Residue, then its C-alpha position, 0 to 999 in steps of 0.5 A: p467459466l472460473l466461477a463455475d469450476p468446483a476445484l476453485k471455490p475458495t473453503a472456509a480457511d481461505v476466506a479466513t486468511a483473506t480476512a485476516r490479510a484484509q484487517d492487516l492492511l485496514r491496521l496498516r491503513f490506520s497506523t498513520p495519517l499519511f496513508r489517508l492524504g485525502t486530496a489529489d494535491l496531497i498526495k501529488a505533493k507528497v507521494s513518490f515512487p523513487v526507483s520506479g523506471t530506473a535501472d535501480a527498479h526490480p521487476g516485481v517490486i514497487v517502493m512508495r515514498i510519502d514525504d511528510t516534509v513537504g507540504p502541511d504537516v499530516d503527522p507530527t510524529l513521523k517525517g515520512v514513510v516508505v512502502v515496499f510491495n513486493a510481488s514477486 
């Protein structure tokens, strides 16, 4: 039913905005090999969510840490990356 609602049809500007945001994410993904670890073992070793499930956690905010001091050195220029997703 939502797809049939003409009020929800995206405009050309909506499509352009979505495209620009997707391109931003792709640029970010390719900014460091840490965003492309490639194996489940590397992800398990290097990726953590430090405040998830703690009293310090804020609703709608996810903090992800990719620690390049653990296991093989994936990006020689960085020791790690911290990413904050703020859905609120």
